[in-house]
N, C-alpha and C positions, 0 to 999 in steps of 0.2 A: 778872052778865051771862052766865053760863054755867049749865048745868044744876045744877052743884054749889051754886049760890047760891040756889036755890029760888025766886028772884024772877023769873027769866027762862027761857024755853024756847029750844029750838034753832030754827034757821032765821031768825036775825036778823042785820041788818047796820046798823051805826051809824058815823057819822063825826062827829068833833068837831074844831073848829079853834080856835086860840088866838092872841091877840096876845102878843108877847114884848116887854117894855119894860125899858129900862135908863136910869136917871136920868129917868124919866117920859116917855121918848121911845120910840115903837114902832120897834124895830130889826130885828124878824124876825116871821115868821108860821110857825105850825106846825100840822100836821093829823095826826090818827091815826084809822084806820078799823079797826073790828072786824067780822069775819064769823064767825059761829058756826053750823055746820051739820054734820050727819052725824058728830057726835062729834069734830069737829075745830075748833080755834081758828085763825083766820088774822088776822094783824095787818099793816097797812101803815102806815108813818109817813114823813113828810117835813117838812123845815123849811128855810127860806132867809132870808137877810137882805134887807131892803127899804130903799128910800129912800137917804138920804145915807150911812147905815151900810154899805149894799151897795157904794158907791163906795170906801169905805175898806177894807172887809173883805168880799170876795165869798165867802160861806160857804154851803154847802148840805149837807144830810144827807138820805138816803133809805134805806129798808130795808123788809124784810118778815120775818115768821116764821110758822111753822106748828107746832102742838102738839096733843096729845090733850086731851080735855076735862078730864082730871085734871092738866093742866099739865106733861106730859112733852114737852119740846121735841123737834121732829123736824128742823126746818131753820131757819137764820137767815142773812140776807144784809144787809149794811150798807155803804153807800157814803158816805164822808166827804170833802168837798172844802173845803179852806181855802187860798185864794190859788192858788199853783201846785202844791200838793201834793194827791194823791188817795190815799185808803186804801180798799181793798176787803176786806171780811171775808165768808167763806162757810163755815158750819159745818153738817155733817150729823150729827145725833145718832142713834147706834145704841144698842142695848140695853147694850152693853159699852164701845163706843169712840165717840169724836167724831172725824170727819174734819175737820181744821182747815186752812183755807187763808187766807192773808193776803197781799195784794199792795200794795206801797207804790210810788207813782209820783211822782217829783219831777223835773220837767223831762223830760229824755231818759233819766233813770235809773229803772230798775225793779228792785225787790227782791221776791222771792217766798219765802214760807215755807209749807211743806206738811208736816204731820205728823199722827200719830194720838195722841189723848190719852184716857186712861181716863175713862169717863163715870160719875161718882159721883152720878148723879141730878141733874145740873145743870139750870138753867133759863136760857134766853137772855134778854137784856135787855128785849125787847119783850113776850114772854109774861109776864115778871115783873111788868109793870104791872097786869094783871088779877089775878094771884096776890096781889100786895100789897094791892090794893083789897079782895079777899075777906077776907084774913087780918085786916086792920085793922078792917074793919066788924064782923067776927064776934069781934073781940078774941082771935084765935088767934095763937100765936107763929109767927114766920118759921122754916121748917125747911129750905127749899131754898136752895142757894147759886147765885149768878149766875155764868155762865161768859162771859167776854169777853176777847179779846186773848190767848188762850192760858192764862188764869189763872182761878182760882176766887175769889169774893168773897162774904163773908157780911155782909149789911147788915140787922140787926134794927131795928125801930122802937122808939121810946121809949113803952112801954105806959102809963106814968103820965101821959103828955101827951095821951092820946086824950080828946077832948071833942066833944060835938055843939054846933054853932054855926050860926046863921043869918047869911048874908052876902048883900049886895046888889050886883049887878053889872048895869049897863045897865037900871036900874029893875025888875029882877027879883030876887026873893028866893029863895035856895037853902038848903035844910036840908043841912048838911054834917057830915062827921066830920073833925075836925082832928087831924093827927098830925105828929110830927117824926121825921126820919131823918137819918143822917149817912153819905152815900155817898162820902166823900172818899177812901176807900181804893181805890176802883175807878179803875184807870188807863186813862182814856179818852184823855187827851192832847188837845192843841189847846185851843181856846177853851172847849170844853164840859167841861173837866176840873173835877169837883166839888172844892170847896175847904173846905166847911164844912156847917153845918146847913141842911137843906131843910125848909121848912114847907109842908104840903100840906093843902088843903081838898077832900075827896072827897065827891061827891054821895051822900047817904044812901040815895037811892032807885034810883040807877043807877050802874053801874060806870064812872065817868068823873071826871076831875079838873075841878074848877071853878076853882080858883085855886092858884097855887104861888109861893112866894118861895124862890128857890134861890141858892146861892152857887157861882159858877164862877170861872174864871180872871180874868175882867174885873171881877168884883165881884158885887153882889147884883142879880139879875134877877127880874122879876115876870112870871108868866104869868096870863092871864085868858081865860076862855072867851068866844068871840065871841057 
């Protein structure tokens, strides 16, 4: 979906939305939007619980990132709300340093963390989605480390597990590249905390996720494109 992928040119904007299901029940909806123009990648993402699950667990996530066309992160913002707790992350990526800011609000209490961290070529979590799609489909190794919550994380995929598969969703057949990764070392916290293997079906012709089976704190959750 970027110039480096040879399949797509600059000046595009695409948005994909997903149903998030737990125990065959839709518990949340999520959307991600990519805008690629003038040598810059902009990504926006948001998710929120729906229906009965929202009454039990009022959860929402929203964020954005900007990066260069070769996946060098420039800025990352993320807001996580779970019940009465809110987390705000804001990172500015410089050539040598990352300006790191995190605010945690619980009720009337607010905790702020601000510091500078050496930038060892890190990539933010949102930009990492496109980076992983490219590397997986071209069978290239993961070289960049993800930066989140003040720490670095290296999450390679299982190369021997890469396969091309046709899957059918809502009476439409997609040609996909299937891959497995284990992001459980990434300390996200809250209900989104990865706990085991993630199975992903990536569109062979476009840089987007078609289906995912992921393991997080509440158990196995399934994502499917709308």
